[in-house]
N, C-alpha and C positions, 0 to 999 in steps of 0.2 A: 017482542019481550025485550027489556032493557038488558045490555051486557051484564051489569051487576046481578040481575036476577037469575041469568042463565049460569054464570059463573058461579053462584052461592050455593047450587044445589047439591054440590058434593061435600059439604062440611063434615070435616072430621068429628066436630061437636055433636054431631046429630046420630052418627053411626055407631051400632054397637062395639064395645070395645074387642069381642070375639072376632068381629070382621076386620081389625084393623093390625096391621102389621106395624113395627116400632118404626120410629122417624129415622132412625139411621137406616135402616134397610129401606126405606123409601127413597132416602137421599141417595143412597148407594147405588140402588137400581133403576133411579131417575124416575120413579113413578109419582114422586111428591108434586104437588103443587106449588110454585114458588111465585112469591109476588115482590115487586119493585115499587115503592113509595117514591115518586120524583122521576120525572122521564126527561132528564137534563141531559148535559153533556156526561155525567158518570152513569146515570140511572139507565137512560137507553142503551147504550152499549154493552151494560153489564146484562141488562134483560134480555137482549137479543143474543147474547154470548150462552145464556143459560138455556133458551128456547132451542139455541141450535145444539146443545148438547144432549137435547131430548125432553128436558122438562117441559110442564105446561105453564106458560109465564103469565099472570096477570099485572099489568102495569097501570098504576093509579096517579093519577095528576088532575089538579083541579083546575088547571086551564083548560077548558073545553075545547078551544080551537085547535089547541096541540093533540089532544086527544082524538079529534075527529079526523085530524091532517094523519095521524098516525094509522088509525083504524082504516083509512083509505088507502093507505099503501105509501105516504108522502112522509120520507123520514123529516125530522126538523135539524137533524144533527149529521153534519158532512161525514162523519166516521161510520156512521149506519148508511148503506145505500139502499135507494128505495127499492130495489129487485131482492136484496136480501129479506127486507121487512116484508114485502109483500109475500114471499115465499112462506115465511114463518105465521102470516095472518092466514093463508089459505089452508094451510096444513092444521089450522086450529092450534098450534103450539104457542101463539102470542095474542093476547087482546088487550087493548087499554080501556080505561073507564074513568071517570070522575067520581065515582062511588065507592065510598070506604066499605061498604056492606059486602063487596065483592071478596074482601079480605078472610070473611069467614070460611071461605073454601080453601085458604092457603095452609100449607104446612110450614112455609119459612117466608119471613117477610124482610126484606133489606130496605133500610131506610137510606135515600140518597138525596136529601133536600138542601137547599142552600143553607149557609152559616155565614151572614154578612156582618158587617160591622154598624152600629149605631153611631151618630155623632159623638166625637171625643175616643174615638176607637174603643167603643164596649163594644163585647160581643152580644150579637142579636141570636138568641137560642129559641125564638118564637117558631121557627119552621119545625123545629125537631120536637119542641113541645107540644105543638099542634098535631103532628103528624103521629105520634105516640097517644095522645088522647083520642084522636079519632080511632086509632086503631083498638083501643083498649075494650070497647065492648065486643070484639070479635077474637079477642084472645082466647086460646083454649088449650087444653091440655096436649102435649105432644106436637108443641110448636116451636120453631127457632124464629128468634128477632135479633137481626144484626143491624148495627149502624155504621155506616161507611161515611157520613158526612165528617169532615174535617173540624176539629174543636178541641177544647181544653182538656188537659188530663183531669179525669174524674168526671167527666159529662156522663158516659154511660152509666156509672154506678150512682149518681146523683140525680139523674133525669129519666133514663130508662127503666132502670132496675124498681126504683120504688113504685112506679106507675103500673109495673108488671104485678108487684106482690099485692098491691092495693085491690087486685083482683082476686085474692087467694090463692095466687099460684105460687109455687114453691121454684126459685130459681135453682136449675141444675137438676131438679127432679121431674117436675110438671112442665117447667118450660126451659127454654136455653137462651142465654143471652150472650151475643159476641160483638166485637168491634173489628172490622177489617177495612182500615182506610183505602177510599178510592185513590189511584195511582194513574187516571187518565191524562194523557197530555193531548188535548183538543187539537185537532188538526195533523195529528202525527201517529194515530194510532194504526194506520195501514203502511207504516213504515216497518221493516225488519227490526225485531228486536222490543216494539213498542206496542204490541197489540195487547188485548185483555188476557190472551192466552199466554203470552210469552213474560210479561213484566211480574216479577216475584210479588207475591202477596202477603203482607202482613196480616196476621190472624192472631185473636186473643179471644179467650172466655173468660166469665164471671166465676166458672168452676172447672174442674178437669173435665166433666162430661160436657159442659157448654163448648170448651174448644175441640172437642171430638165432634161434635155436629157441626161446628162452623168449619172445620176442615173438611168434613164429609161433604159438605155443599160446595166448595169452592174448588176442591182437587178434580171435579169435573170440567172445568174451564180454564185452570190455571196450572202452567206447566211445574211451577215451583212455589211452594205454600212456606213461608217462614214463620212459625210459631213463636209467640214471645210469652212471657211469663206471667203479664198481667195485662188487663185493660188500659190502665195508665201508661203502661210501657209503649204499647201500640198507638195510643193516641199523643203521647209524649214523641215517639220516632216521627211520625207524620208531620208534627210542627217544626222538628229540627229538619227534617228535608226541606221544606221550604224557606226556614228562616236562614238556612245556608245558603240558598239561592239569593234570597233578598240582600243578604249581608254582602255577597260577593258582588252582586250587579253594583250594590252601592258603592263598595271598592273601586270597582273600573269606573264607575260614574266620575267618580272624585279624580282618580286617575284622568280622565278625559279632560277634566276641567284644568288639571295640572298641566298636561301637555297642551292644551290651548292657550294658557297664558306664557307657556315656553317655546311656543310657536314649533311644537313636534307633532307629527302624525300618531295619534293615540292608536289607530289601527294596526299601522306597522310595528309599532312597539308591542303590541299584544302577539301578533304574529312571530315577531322575534323571541320573545318570551315561550311562546307554545313550542317552539323547537327542543326546550329542555326536556329530555324524555323522562324524567322523574320529579317530583314536588312541586308542579305547577299544573294547574287546570283552567283552561282559558275561560273567561267570561267576558262578554262584550259589551260596550254602553249602548245607550240608546235615549230617547226623550222621554224616559219615566217607566215607571213599573205599571202594568195593567193587568186584567183578568181578574180570575175569581178565587184564586188562591195565594199567590205570591206577596201581593200588596196588603192581602188581609189577613190571612191564617196566622202568621208571626203574631199579631197584636191579641191573638188569643192566648198565647203564652205570656206577652206581658202584661196581660189583665189579670190572670190567674195568680203572677209573680207578685204583683202588686197586693193583691189578697192577703199574701203572707210577707209584705213589707219588703221585699227584695226587687232592686231594679233590674232592668235588663236593658243595660247601655248599648251593648252593640247593635241591637234589635232598633231601639229607638233611634239611634243616631243614624243607621242605614235608612229609616224611614225619612227621616229629614232631608237626607241627601237625595235620595230618590225624588221625593216631591218637589224638590229644588229644580229638577231636570227641566220641565217646560217651561218655566221662567228662563233657563238658560238658553233655550232653543228659540225664544221670543227674542232674547237680547243678542242672539247671533243675526236674526232676520232683521232687526233695528240696524246694527252695524252694517249688514251688506246693503241696506236700501240707502242709508246715509252715505255710503262711499257711491253711491249712484244718484246722489242729490235729491233723494227722496226721503220721506218719514213714514213711519208705520201708520200715522192718521192718514186717511184718505187712499191708502195704497191698496190695490186687489191682490188678496193673498189667498191661494188655493193650497189646504192641507192635502196631501195626496196620501190615502190610505188613514182611515179611522178607527180599524178594529185594534185590540190590545196587542195581536201579534199575527203573522202572515198567515193566509188564506183560511181564517176563522171568522165565523160572523158573530163576532161578540165584542162590546163595547164597554163591559163592565169594566170600571176603572181605567180606561183607557187614557193614556196621558195626551191623546189627541184632542180629548175633549177639553182639557185644560189650557193646551196650545190654542185652539180656536176661542175659548173663552177670554184668555188673556188678550189676545190681537184684537177681538172685536171690543173689549175694555178699553183698549188703546185708541180706538176709531178706525181701525182696519175694516175694510170691506170683506168679509171673508166667505170663501165658498169651500166646498171639499169635493173628492171623487174617490167612492170605493166601491167595487163591485159587489160588494156583500151587503151595504147599507144603503137602502134608498133613500131614507128620511132620518134626520138625527135631529135630537132638542140638546142644544148648547147652553150651560150656564154661563152669562157673562160675568167676566171677574174686573173689580176696579184696579187699577195699575198698583203694583207696589203691594197687593195685600193677596190673601187668600180667601177672600168673601166673595159670594157673587152678589150682584146688585141687579134690581129690575126684575124683568120676568124672561125666562130663558127663550132665547130666539131659536125657531125653527128653521132649519137647513134642508134643502132636497139636492141630492145627488146632481153635480153639474155633468154636462157633456164633456169629456175627456179632452179632446184635442181643442175645444174651444175655451175651455178653462187654462189649460197649458199656454196657449197662444196669448190670452188676454191678460193673464196676471203678472202684478210685477216681481212677484217672487211666489216660488212653490216650495212649501215644507214637504219633504218626503219623508214622512211619519212611519209607515208603514209598508215594507216591501213585497205587497203581493206578488206571487210569480205570474198571474196574468198580465202585469205591465211590461210592456216593451221599452226598455230602458234607453234604447238608442233612438225611439222616437220622442222618447220623453226629453231627452237633452236636445234633440234638435228642434223641438217645438217651444221649450219653454225659455225664457231668458236669465232667470237666476234661481238657483235651487239650492236649498239647505238640506243636504242627506243626511240625515240623522242615523240611518242605518249603514252606511257605507256600501249601500246597493249599487251605486255607481263606480266601483272601483274598477271595474273592468271596461268601461265605457270609453275611458280615455279621453275626457274632455278636459282642457285647460281650465286653470282655476279663472283666467280672464280670459274670454276667446278672443282670439285675434282676426277673426272673417266675419262676425256677427252671424254665423250660422249654427253655433252652438251655445248652449247655455254656461255661464259663469256656474262653476261648482264651489260651495263652501261645506266642508264637512263641520260634523259636530265638535 
C-alpha cells in the first residue's frame, strides 16, 4: 500500500462529528496528526521536533529521492541525525510521502517551502501558491494551516486565506490560519540556545481563535512563544531580522574595503571595537553573502515597498556592496599573483570551501560560485575542494560584468593535498571545521584568506623558508 493511502485512512472529514474532539484539545493532548509541506532545512527539523513531542507527523515533499531517503532513515539534513529519524520512523510517529492526498488525514498543516527570487530580485511565490493549491482539495473543518516560509507582509492574507475561503470554509470558525516564521540556523541547531526548542518562536493568527490554535501547536516544542498582533507584523519582523544581518554585513564588508586601502587589518579593528561592552555588535566581513535567507529575503521587503512607491535605500545599497565582494576577492588574487610574476590567466587556482557557510552542505547563493565563475572568465584553471559538495556547476562570468556567458562548467571536487600542492593560489572561501589549517598552510604556496581562518596559524605574509604559504587577508 502507498504511504499516502495508509496515512489518509483517518480523515476527520469522514468521521462523524460526535466522534471528534475539538482541534484545540487534540493539539493540547498531542493526539492530532500534523503535516509538514517541504522537508528541507526548516521543514524536516520541525517535523522531527513535533514527532518527538508525540504527534503523528506526515511529511510531504515532491522530491521522490529525498522522500525515499528519509523513509529509509537517511536524513538529508545534518541537523537531523539519522538515529533520531530512524527511531521516529520505527515508532510510526513520522513518515514522508510525495502525495498531497495524505494531508486529508491531517489536523494541522505547516508550509515550509522555498521563497526564492526571480531575475531582477522579484519574489517567486510559486512554491507557496502550488503548496496551497495542492492542499486545497484536502482542506476540511477543524484544520489549522500555518505558513513558515519567509515572505513579504501580506502574503498569508493575500495568498493563503483566499484559497482557503474559496473552499467555503470560514477562517477563525471552520479553519484556522497562522504565520510562524522559521528561525532555523542550518548547521547550528545542535548548539546551545539555537535548537528548534530554545529559539523563541514568533506566532500570529488571522483571528484571535487562529492564534490560539497556532500557539497550542508550537507550545509543545518551543520553550518561548512570542505572539504578535497580526500576520503582517510577524511577516515584517522576520524580514527585519534578515535585513538587519544583510545591512550590517554590508557595512563591515565596506569597512574591510576601507581597511584594505588604508593598510589596516580589519579583523583586528573589529576585535578591538568589540571590547566595548555596549553599543556595538560585531559582524565580520567575508567573500560575499550566501544562503537561502540573508541575500534573498530582504528583497521581498524591497519589492513590497516598491509597490507602494517607497524606496528601501539601505537594503538596496547593502545588496550592491555584498554582491561586489566576490570581485574584490578576485582582485586580491590577481594582485597577489602579479607580485609573484603570474597572471590570473593560465594560473591554477583552488577555491577551498564552496558552501555558503561552514559545515553546511548548501551552495545556494554561495559567493564561491561567483568567485569561481569570475576566475574562470579571466582564464584561470579553476578547481575546488569541499567535503560536502562532490560536484559543482559554475556559471562563467565575463570580466567586468555580472553576466554569465557560455555553458556553465562542471567541476568535481579535487583531492585536497594534491590540489593545495599544485595550485598557484588557494582562495580560502569557507572555513569548514574539517580542514587542518596547519596542513593547508604547509602545503599551499599562496592563500587568500577571506574568513580569517588562519589567524592562529602564524604564517608570515611572505614566507622566509619556502615551507609555509604566503597568506593574504581579505
